[in-house]
C-alpha positions in Angstrom: 76.0 101.8 92.8 78.4 102.7 95.5 78.9 106.3 94.3 78.4 109.2 96.6 75.5 111.6 96.2 76.5 115.1 95.1 76.1 117.8 97.7 74.6 121.1 96.8 77.4 122.9 98.5 80.9 121.5 98.7 82.9 121.5 101.9 86.4 122.9 101.7 89.0 120.1 101.2 92.4 120.1 102.9 94.9 119.4 100.1 98.1 119.6 102.1 100.5 116.7 101.9 102.3 115.5 105.1 104.2 112.4 106.0 101.3 111.2 108.2 98.5 111.6 105.6 98.3 111.9 101.9 95.0 113.0 100.4 93.8 111.5 97.2 92.6 114.9 95.9 96.2 116.2 95.9 97.5 113.0 94.3 94.9 113.0 91.5 96.2 116.4 90.3 99.9 116.1 91.2 100.9 112.5 91.0 98.6 110.3 88.9 101.3 107.7 88.9 100.4 107.0 92.5 96.9 105.9 91.4 98.5 103.5 88.9 100.8 102.1 91.6 97.7 101.3 93.7 96.2 99.6 90.6 99.4 97.6 90.2 99.1 96.4 93.8 95.6 95.1 93.0 97.0 93.3 89.9 99.7 91.8 92.2 96.8 90.3 94.4 97.4 92.9 97.2 93.9 94.0 98.5 93.5 97.7 99.2 91.4 99.5 101.8 90.8 103.0 100.4 89.1 105.9 102.1 87.6 108.6 99.9 86.1 110.8 102.6 88.5 113.7 102.1 87.6 114.0 98.4 85.0 116.0 96.7 82.1 113.9 95.4 83.2 114.0 91.7 86.8 112.9 92.4 85.6 110.2 94.8 83.2 108.8 92.2 85.9 108.8 89.5 88.3 106.9 91.7 85.7 104.4 92.9 84.8 103.8 89.3 88.4 103.4 88.3 89.2 100.9 91.1 85.9 99.1 90.5 87.0 98.7 86.8 90.4 97.4 87.9 88.9 94.7 90.1 86.3 93.8 87.5 89.0 93.0 85.0 90.7 90.9 87.6 87.5 89.0 88.3 87.6 90.5 91.8 85.2 92.6 93.7 84.9 95.4 96.2 83.2 95.6 99.6 81.8 98.8 101.2 83.2 99.2 104.7 81.4 102.4 105.4 80.0 105.4 103.4 83.5 106.5 102.2 85.7 103.5 102.7 86.0 100.4 100.4 88.0 97.2 100.2 89.1 96.3 96.7 90.7 93.0 95.8 91.3 90.6 93.0 89.6 87.2 92.6 92.6 85.5 94.2 92.6 87.8 97.2 88.9 86.9 97.9 89.3 83.1 97.3 89.7 82.0 101.0 86.9 84.2 102.4 89.1 86.0 104.9 88.5 89.4 103.4 84.7 89.1 103.7 85.3 87.9 107.3 87.6 90.9 108.0 84.9 93.4 106.8 82.1 91.6 108.6 84.1 91.8 111.9 84.7 95.5 111.7 
């Protein structure tokens, strides 16, 4: 499974919102509609690259499970780019092989 291992001690997480960066941890608690909007993009065959590195382990695992479930229902899949970054896409988005090539060329 792609889930993160739980650390014995948690690092403090910056939960401030700015126009340059938005942290998922803030959005989970304040704007869950944003997460649904991302799921809608997957449903509309728009692949997503999502980084979970600023999240605590539990929230990261919940979001990875959620988006994994979304792509599963779409017949799609996800690819791990690095330890905390994943590419999620529907079956249609993966049909031509360009997403796998994109990840392999990183």
